Rosetta silent file (secondary structure, phi, psi, omega in degrees, C-alpha in Angstrom):
SEQUENCE: MLILLPPSETKTPRRRGAPLDLDTVSFPELTPARDRVIDVLAAASTRTDALEVLGVGASLAADVARNVTLRTAPAGPVESLYTGVLYDALDLPGLAGVALRRARRWIVVQSALFGALRLTDKVPGYRLSMGTNLPGVGPLAAHWRAELASPLTEFAGSGVIVDCRSSTYAAAWTPAGASAARWVRIHVPGATHNAKHTRGLVTRHLAVAGATPRTPQALRDVVGAAFDVALTEPRRASAPWELAVTAR
SCORE:     score description
SCORE:     0.000 S_00000001
   1 L     0.000  140.534  175.140  171.111   84.350   85.651 S_00000001
   2 E  -117.944  123.180  174.818  171.775   81.301   83.517 S_00000001
   3 E  -108.265  114.471 -178.882  174.410   78.811   84.651 S_00000001
   4 E   -95.434  122.696  178.738  175.355   76.402   81.867 S_00000001
   5 E  -116.737  149.144  169.731  176.771   73.057   82.909 S_00000001
   6 L   -79.781  162.583  172.543  177.986   70.113   80.848 S_00000001
   7 L   -78.151 -174.261  175.172  176.496   66.717   81.573 S_00000001
   8 L  -121.193  142.605  174.169  178.616   63.941   83.041 S_00000001
   9 L   -65.156  -29.212  177.676  179.636   60.752   81.289 S_00000001
  10 L   -89.964  133.098 -176.015  178.983   58.963   84.605 S_00000001
  11 E  -139.418  155.249  174.775  175.339   58.659   85.497 S_00000001
  12 L  -120.844   90.089 -177.373  173.150   56.981   88.114 S_00000001
  13 L   -70.242  153.223  177.127  169.928   56.054   86.276 S_00000001
  14 L   -69.188  137.847 -177.863  166.685   55.440   88.133 S_00000001
  15 L   -86.442  -25.506 -179.409  166.014   51.706   88.642 S_00000001
  16 L  -148.865  159.871  179.697  162.247   51.930   88.798 S_00000001
  17 L   131.582 -176.990 -178.431  159.511   54.428   88.079 S_00000001
  18 L   -69.993  150.738 -179.464  157.602   55.986   85.234 S_00000001
  19 E   -79.016  177.604  178.737  159.237   56.209   81.776 S_00000001
  20 L   -57.620  132.919  172.461  160.251   59.311   79.862 S_00000001
  21 L  -127.843   99.361 -175.862  157.466   61.757   79.041 S_00000001
  22 H   -61.384  -22.650  179.603  158.866   64.391   76.694 S_00000001
  23 H   -67.887  -15.557 -178.732  155.777   66.537   77.179 S_00000001
  24 H  -101.804   -4.763 -176.589  156.942   67.273   80.755 S_00000001
  25 L   -83.725  140.815 -178.640  160.560   68.157   79.907 S_00000001
  26 L   -57.651  160.379 -178.794  161.586   71.833   79.898 S_00000001
  27 L    58.521   60.805 -174.587  161.971   73.756   76.642 S_00000001
  28 H   -60.221  -18.994  177.213  159.087   71.928   74.881 S_00000001
  29 H   -65.201  -14.131  178.644  160.001   73.549   71.555 S_00000001
  30 H   -87.613   -2.635 -174.201  162.895   71.046   71.459 S_00000001
  31 H   -56.187  -47.125  178.888  160.555   68.041   71.490 S_00000001
  32 H   -59.692  -41.025 -179.714  160.695   67.285   67.743 S_00000001
  33 H   -67.858  -37.272  177.989  164.509   67.462   67.741 S_00000001
  34 H   -65.254  -45.811  179.000  164.637   65.267   70.867 S_00000001
  35 H   -54.412  -45.588 -177.526  162.297   62.710   69.290 S_00000001
  36 H   -62.962  -47.074 -177.521  164.544   62.449   66.264 S_00000001
  37 H   -66.017  -40.100  178.474  167.767   61.943   68.219 S_00000001
  38 H   -58.388  -47.738 -177.932  166.143   59.359   70.513 S_00000001
  39 H   -65.594  -44.752 -179.181  164.918   57.269   67.601 S_00000001
  40 H   -67.396  -39.781  177.252  168.167   57.504   65.656 S_00000001
  41 H   -63.571  -42.594  178.393  170.278   56.753   68.737 S_00000001
  42 H   -58.932  -43.762  178.610  168.181   53.693   69.553 S_00000001
  43 H   -65.824  -42.660 -179.811  168.665   52.369   66.028 S_00000001
  44 H   -64.655  -32.075 -175.858  172.402   53.107   66.052 S_00000001
  45 L   -76.242   -9.145  174.798  172.785   51.338   69.377 S_00000001
  46 L   -93.979   -6.912 -176.519  171.568   48.053   67.886 S_00000001
  47 L   -71.301  153.904  178.567  174.215   48.050   65.160 S_00000001
  48 L   -65.917  -27.586  178.061  177.110   45.589   65.294 S_00000001
  49 L  -102.386   28.257 -175.371  179.466   48.575   65.207 S_00000001
  50 H   -56.728  -42.480 -178.550  177.502   50.590   67.793 S_00000001
  51 H   -61.251  -42.391  179.411  180.494   51.058   70.102 S_00000001
  52 H   -66.141  -44.354 -178.483  182.567   52.461   67.273 S_00000001
  53 H   -60.843  -39.401 -176.494  179.758   54.728   66.056 S_00000001
  54 H   -91.469   -1.897  173.582  179.282   56.172   69.544 S_00000001
  55 L    71.229   35.475 -179.029  183.017   56.401   70.225 S_00000001
  56 L  -125.733  163.695 -179.715  183.093   54.254   73.377 S_00000001
  57 L   -91.043  176.371 -176.498  184.983   51.160   74.507 S_00000001
  58 H   -63.293  -26.783 -179.179  183.759   47.651   75.261 S_00000001
  59 H   -64.912  -16.564 -178.199  183.468   48.435   78.984 S_00000001
  60 H  -105.888   16.169 -178.673  180.486   50.687   78.146 S_00000001
  61 H   -59.055  -37.582  179.922  178.566   48.140   76.100 S_00000001
  62 H   -65.004  -36.354  177.770  175.840   47.920   78.778 S_00000001
  63 H   -65.515  -41.343  179.956  175.374   51.700   78.662 S_00000001
  64 H   -66.303  -39.472  176.969  174.997   51.584   74.883 S_00000001
  65 H   -61.191  -32.957  178.172  172.470   48.749   75.155 S_00000001
  66 H   -63.980  -25.818  178.579  170.438   50.949   77.483 S_00000001
  67 H   -60.413  -22.008 -177.548  169.980   53.438   74.644 S_00000001
  68 H   -74.208  -21.985 -176.324  167.590   50.982   72.967 S_00000001
  69 H  -110.679   26.978 -176.063  165.087   51.332   75.811 S_00000001
  70 L   -56.004  -33.899 -177.440  165.123   55.102   76.255 S_00000001
  71 L   -84.053  -12.464 -178.025  161.332   55.410   75.858 S_00000001
  72 L  -116.866  -17.062 -179.538  160.486   52.665   78.330 S_00000001
  73 L   -66.902  152.628  176.636  163.288   52.863   80.931 S_00000001
  74 E   -59.481  138.147  178.429  162.567   54.582   84.269 S_00000001
  75 L  -107.978  137.714 -179.131  163.162   58.334   84.155 S_00000001
  76 E  -131.326  165.741 -176.903  164.574   60.201   87.132 S_00000001
  77 E   -60.889  139.565  177.516  165.408   63.836   87.989 S_00000001
  78 H   -54.502  -38.249 -175.551  168.416   65.351   86.249 S_00000001
  79 H   -64.267  -16.059  176.055  169.711   66.573   89.595 S_00000001
  80 H  -114.356    0.657 -178.715  170.281   62.946   90.691 S_00000001
  81 H   -82.464  -49.613 -174.542  171.228   61.499   87.273 S_00000001
  82 E   -83.388  133.105  175.285  174.620   63.069   86.632 S_00000001
  83 L  -128.032 -175.103 -177.279  177.565   62.209   88.873 S_00000001
  84 L   115.069 -176.411 -170.240  181.291   62.780   88.589 S_00000001
  85 H   -58.579  -51.577 -176.420  183.806   65.437   89.588 S_00000001
  86 H   -64.387  -44.687 -176.378  181.793   68.594   88.805 S_00000001
  87 H   -73.556  -27.877  173.787  178.559   67.275   90.275 S_00000001
  88 H   -66.298  -40.699  179.563  180.291   65.926   93.363 S_00000001
  89 H   -71.410  -38.005  176.307  181.685   69.425   94.014 S_00000001
  90 H   -63.105  -38.726  173.477  178.318   71.050   93.341 S_00000001
  91 L    52.973   58.200  177.874  176.786   68.615   95.843 S_00000001
  92 H   -55.411  -39.063  177.752  173.139   69.237   95.007 S_00000001
  93 H   -60.821  -22.641 -179.261  171.939   66.802   97.714 S_00000001
  94 H   -87.544   -6.076  175.427  173.715   69.013  100.235 S_00000001
  95 L   -87.177  148.119  179.676  171.837   72.124   99.172 S_00000001
  96 L  -143.636  162.095  173.791  168.575   72.934  100.900 S_00000001
  97 H    56.082 -132.657 -173.100  165.843   75.493  100.943 S_00000001
  98 H   -64.881  -32.362  179.969  166.413   78.649   98.963 S_00000001
  99 H   -65.059  -41.019  177.448  169.865   77.631   97.729 S_00000001
 100 H   -67.258  -39.686  178.632  168.447   74.512   96.095 S_00000001
 101 H   -63.575  -37.055  177.079  165.581   76.506   94.606 S_00000001
 102 H   -65.007  -46.559  178.717  168.098   78.934   93.111 S_00000001
 103 H   -57.024  -44.622  179.117  170.091   76.080   91.614 S_00000001
 104 H   -65.255  -30.204 -178.205  166.962   74.619   90.077 S_00000001
 105 H   -81.155  -35.133 -170.337  165.999   78.016   88.684 S_00000001
 106 H   -96.961  -30.943 -170.867  169.397   79.016   87.245 S_00000001
 107 E   -83.209  134.648  170.271  171.133   75.825   86.084 S_00000001
 108 E  -127.250  129.082  178.952  170.684   74.376   82.613 S_00000001
 109 E   -99.165  122.983  177.926  172.556   71.211   81.666 S_00000001
 110 E   -75.056  133.435 -175.251  173.559   70.914   78.021 S_00000001
 111 E  -133.763  134.262  178.007  172.741   67.414   76.752 S_00000001
 112 L   -67.515  -28.103 -177.687  173.662   65.604   73.527 S_00000001
 113 L   -90.685  -39.696 -172.719  170.393   63.662   73.679 S_00000001
 114 L  -111.794   -2.109  178.379  167.951   66.279   74.981 S_00000001
 115 E    83.431  -68.034  178.823  169.617   69.569   73.978 S_00000001
 116 E  -150.954  140.012 -177.734  169.060   71.349   77.262 S_00000001
 117 E  -136.500  148.612  171.032  167.678   70.189   80.599 S_00000001
 118 E  -102.531  163.953 -170.039  166.749   71.699   83.930 S_00000001
 119 L   -64.195  -26.947 -178.146  167.474   69.943   87.189 S_00000001
 120 L   -89.935   -6.637  176.162  163.915   68.844   87.891 S_00000001
 121 L   -63.024  146.172  179.391  163.366   67.314   84.447 S_00000001
 122 E  -110.130  119.160 -177.691  163.016   63.533   84.489 S_00000001
 123 E  -139.193  157.891  178.333  165.002   61.567   81.915 S_00000001
 124 L   -82.917  167.792  171.383  166.474   58.044   81.678 S_00000001
 125 L   -68.771  149.509 -177.903  170.148   57.153   81.700 S_00000001
 126 L  -155.345  169.060  176.969  171.821   57.202   78.288 S_00000001
 127 L  -130.899  104.681  179.553  175.189   57.093   76.553 S_00000001
 128 L  -165.399  132.929  179.715  175.829   59.826   73.994 S_00000001
 129 L  -109.110  149.134  178.557  178.403   62.569   73.703 S_00000001
 130 L   -64.247  -19.972  179.510  177.991   65.950   71.991 S_00000001
 131 L   -81.184    0.311 -177.762  181.133   65.182   69.972 S_00000001
 132 L   -76.614  137.703  170.434  179.371   62.269   68.223 S_00000001
 133 E   -98.447   95.363 -170.618  178.623   62.306   64.497 S_00000001
 134 E   -84.739  119.315  178.407  175.377   60.318   64.740 S_00000001
 135 L   -55.186  129.391 -178.394  174.338   58.531   61.531 S_00000001
 136 L    96.180  -17.111  178.217  171.041   59.962   60.377 S_00000001
 137 L  -123.590  -40.756 -175.963  171.517   63.206   62.334 S_00000001
 138 E    95.921 -168.222  177.236  175.111   64.245   61.769 S_00000001
 139 E   -54.545  125.683 -172.886  177.372   66.138   64.200 S_00000001
 140 H   -68.904  -34.262  177.288  175.254   66.661   67.304 S_00000001
 141 H   -60.343  -40.775  177.207  176.600   70.121   68.144 S_00000001
 142 H   -68.308  -37.574  178.511  175.443   71.316   64.733 S_00000001
 143 H   -58.526  -41.964 -174.244  172.095   69.567   65.147 S_00000001
 144 H   -86.347  -18.819 -171.891  171.398   71.429   68.396 S_00000001
 145 H   -56.082  -52.732 -179.727  172.881   74.821   67.486 S_00000001
 146 H   -69.672  -33.689 -177.687  169.890   76.249   65.669 S_00000001
 147 H   -66.951  -35.213 -172.881  167.415   74.507   67.990 S_00000001
 148 H   -87.285  -17.278 -172.427  168.876   76.018   71.161 S_00000001
 149 H   -55.629  -50.952 -175.784  169.348   79.601   70.027 S_00000001
 150 H   -70.081  -53.891 -176.034  165.846   80.845   70.762 S_00000001
 151 H   -63.798  -37.840 -178.686  164.940   79.003   74.017 S_00000001
 152 H   -75.934  -33.691  174.127  168.273   79.579   75.741 S_00000001
 153 H   -62.300  -44.425  178.390  168.430   83.251   74.739 S_00000001
 154 H   -64.545  -41.011 -179.870  164.959   83.715   76.122 S_00000001
 155 H   -64.700  -39.719 -179.361  165.811   81.795   79.290 S_00000001
 156 H   -65.081  -30.472  178.888  168.916   83.886   79.932 S_00000001
 157 L    57.650 -132.258 -178.684  166.900   87.096   79.777 S_00000001
 158 L  -103.177   12.093 -177.627  168.897   90.135   80.953 S_00000001
 159 L   -91.969  174.986  178.086  171.072   88.237   83.425 S_00000001
 160 L   -74.059  143.299  173.948  174.655   87.043   83.214 S_00000001
 161 E  -100.973  112.049 -177.289  175.351   83.768   81.409 S_00000001
 162 E   -97.201  108.986 -170.321  177.819   81.766   83.505 S_00000001
 163 E  -101.176  106.938  178.485  179.398   79.224   81.155 S_00000001
 164 L  -107.624   15.632 -175.293  180.894   76.163   82.866 S_00000001
 165 L   -79.264  157.672  168.878  180.695   73.929   79.780 S_00000001
 166 L   -76.427  164.256 -178.772  183.516   72.086   78.081 S_00000001
 167 H   -62.306  -31.339  179.163  184.385   73.213   74.544 S_00000001
 168 H   -61.767  -42.274 -177.759  182.586   70.182   73.086 S_00000001
 169 H   -83.933  -29.738  177.719  179.274   71.214   74.644 S_00000001
 170 H   -63.306  -23.849 -179.746  179.845   74.975   74.186 S_00000001
 171 L   -68.466  -14.421 -178.146  179.799   74.324   70.425 S_00000001
 172 L   -82.876  -17.786  174.302  176.080   73.538   70.650 S_00000001
 173 L  -157.567  128.560  177.509  175.100   77.101   71.582 S_00000001
 174 L  -119.565  118.865  176.065  176.907   80.415   71.414 S_00000001
 175 L   -57.946  142.186 -177.150  175.176   83.441   72.953 S_00000001
 176 L  -134.227  168.099  177.625  174.737   86.234   70.409 S_00000001
 177 H    63.243 -136.569 -177.807  173.603   89.834   70.307 S_00000001
 178 H   -64.756  -30.515 -179.944  172.948   91.465   73.663 S_00000001
 179 H   -63.613  -33.307 -178.463  173.367   88.099   75.428 S_00000001
 180 H   -62.470  -29.950 -179.120  176.957   87.883   74.224 S_00000001
 181 H   -71.130  -16.588 -179.975  177.849   91.015   76.218 S_00000001
 182 H  -113.690   16.158 -178.230  176.856   89.189   79.428 S_00000001
 183 E   -89.835  119.042 -178.150  178.483   85.850   78.526 S_00000001
 184 E  -124.799  116.403  177.816  181.208   84.822   80.967 S_00000001
 185 E   -89.775  129.687  178.303  183.199   81.635   80.519 S_00000001
 186 E   -83.541  116.625  179.957  184.650   80.179   83.713 S_00000001
 187 E  -109.970  131.008  179.392  188.309   79.328   83.132 S_00000001
 188 L  -120.945  108.612  177.282  190.259   77.269   85.638 S_00000001
 189 L   -59.483  137.352  177.861  194.023   77.144   85.169 S_00000001
 190 L   118.614 -164.992 -173.298  195.416   73.628   85.545 S_00000001
 191 L   -70.853  161.056 -178.941  194.341   70.055   84.790 S_00000001
 192 H   -60.003  -42.784 -178.649  190.879   69.047   83.538 S_00000001
 193 H   -59.062  -46.740  179.534  189.990   67.277   86.782 S_00000001
 194 H   -64.813  -36.321  179.211  190.722   70.400   88.804 S_00000001
 195 H   -63.251  -44.601  178.975  188.766   72.535   86.336 S_00000001
 196 H   -63.118  -43.767  179.739  185.635   70.413   86.709 S_00000001
 197 H   -60.311  -46.621 -177.992  185.925   70.438   90.496 S_00000001
 198 H   -66.779  -39.819  178.177  186.338   74.215   90.655 S_00000001
 199 H   -62.852  -35.816  176.154  183.445   74.857   88.278 S_00000001
 200 H   -65.475  -40.406  178.815  181.251   72.728   90.505 S_00000001
 201 H   -66.407  -39.446  178.457  182.359   74.774   93.548 S_00000001
 202 H   -62.722  -45.303  179.047  181.691   78.051   91.704 S_00000001
 203 H   -60.812  -43.133  178.041  178.185   76.911   90.796 S_00000001
 204 H   -63.093  -42.862  179.995  177.491   75.907   94.357 S_00000001
 205 H   -59.593  -42.607 -178.934  178.817   79.233   95.655 S_00000001
 206 H   -64.427  -39.502  179.484  176.500   81.173   93.337 S_00000001
 207 H   -66.098  -38.482 -178.650  173.486   79.148   94.507 S_00000001
 208 H   -75.921  -42.054 -176.342  174.366   79.712   98.159 S_00000001
 209 H   -65.819  -41.192  173.611  175.340   83.390   97.807 S_00000001
 210 L    84.806   -2.675 -179.660  172.078   84.232   96.094 S_00000001
 211 L   -72.746  154.258  178.630  173.244   87.376   94.280 S_00000001
 212 L  -122.692   75.144 -177.994  171.929   87.974   90.731 S_00000001
 213 L   -65.109  143.762 -178.629  174.711   89.801   88.914 S_00000001
 214 L  -114.397   -0.351  175.757  173.785   91.455   85.619 S_00000001
 215 L  -133.490  156.266  175.068  177.271   92.356   84.415 S_00000001
 216 H   -57.618  -36.016 -179.849  180.528   90.391   84.124 S_00000001
 217 H   -66.229  -37.939  178.120  182.105   92.753   86.629 S_00000001
 218 H   -67.541  -37.079  177.230  179.364   92.071   89.172 S_00000001
 219 H   -64.053  -43.021  177.579  179.812   88.337   88.639 S_00000001
 220 H   -55.584  -42.082 -178.393  183.556   88.749   89.246 S_00000001
 221 H   -68.385  -38.604  179.729  182.825   90.420   92.590 S_00000001
 222 H   -66.709  -48.727  179.975  180.409   87.713   93.697 S_00000001
 223 H   -66.866  -34.480 -179.791  182.733   84.847   92.769 S_00000001
 224 H   -65.702  -13.323  176.939  185.718   86.781   94.128 S_00000001
 225 L   -69.964  -19.689 -176.518  184.271   86.641   97.619 S_00000001
 226 L  -126.530  -11.030 -177.692  185.239   82.958   97.766 S_00000001
 227 E  -136.002  162.939  169.754  187.894   82.470   95.044 S_00000001
 228 E   -83.075  127.340 -172.354  190.877   84.213   93.522 S_00000001
 229 E  -134.168  156.168  172.982  189.614   85.678   90.242 S_00000001
 230 E  -147.336  125.830 -176.279  190.725   87.674   87.209 S_00000001
 231 E  -101.647  129.934  179.960  188.308   88.999   84.594 S_00000001
 232 E  -120.505  131.590 -179.437  189.431   89.408   80.966 S_00000001
 233 L   -68.292  155.646  177.527  187.510   91.300   78.312 S_00000001
 234 L   -66.406  149.451  177.262  186.526   89.583   75.044 S_00000001
 235 L   -77.340  -24.556  177.369  188.891   89.839   72.138 S_00000001
 236 L  -146.562  165.953 -172.714  185.911   90.403   69.817 S_00000001
 237 L   -61.618  -31.451 -176.107  182.231   91.203   70.197 S_00000001
 238 L   -88.418   -1.238 -178.007  181.091   87.602   69.656 S_00000001
 239 L   -95.715  156.865 -179.604  183.515   86.099   72.201 S_00000001
 240 L   -80.911  158.094  161.378  182.832   85.605   75.915 S_00000001
 241 E   -65.599  155.674  178.019  184.353   87.397   78.837 S_00000001
 242 E  -124.975  123.961  176.802  186.705   85.059   80.653 S_00000001
 243 E  -110.172  106.751  177.885  186.763   84.730   84.405 S_00000001
 244 E   -79.133  128.687 -173.612  189.830   82.872   85.628 S_00000001
 245 E  -127.146  130.196  176.802  189.001   81.196   88.937 S_00000001
 246 E  -130.020  128.619  178.104  191.370   79.531   91.386 S_00000001
 247 E   -66.421  142.100 -179.369  190.266   77.910   94.641 S_00000001
 248 L   -83.634    0.000    0.000  191.892   79.416   97.713 S_00000001
């Protein structure tokens, strides 16, 4: 099973420790693409119009300045880097033993800077959104789309792809072929805040439950043990199944 999560704009970077070593980060075939984005982002972050280029306000100037030191700043585990509504609900620090090992095995975080990350990968804090049109690279979703196709398809294998990403990050990789038939997007009726919270709870439930569904219907049954659910078939072959989830 592959559980796709978006990153969080809010992060808790490591204050001390060894710097980024791209050779140790998962999906090593992405290293050249990562190198390029890191260098271009660092250069863009020194510009006088850096905030405008990156689409952020003045309150995030310190985060943008941190982009200049991505190769020398302390790197920490992804599982402790991202914070915010979804990750608070997932509560990785509260998982232990086999449930935590499942989360580390199944979860992949889509990243505008690194393409895709696993929870044990060590990276520095950064400020970059997948919706950014980065000078020298272009729209980041398009930059990553071709790069991610092979490694994520291979990683998904024959299991269900549980898609908890926002539309901005989903644009960076669309499952195709046989993988598309097992692609299930988690839909949460209601406000964005509630959607993030529920997707975090669903991810946690899957890690704790431990089942490895191989069909959308089997995933519906696993999630339905803890939530009210409704499964909708794709409108076309290249579209995902949709699992509407409501917390009880």
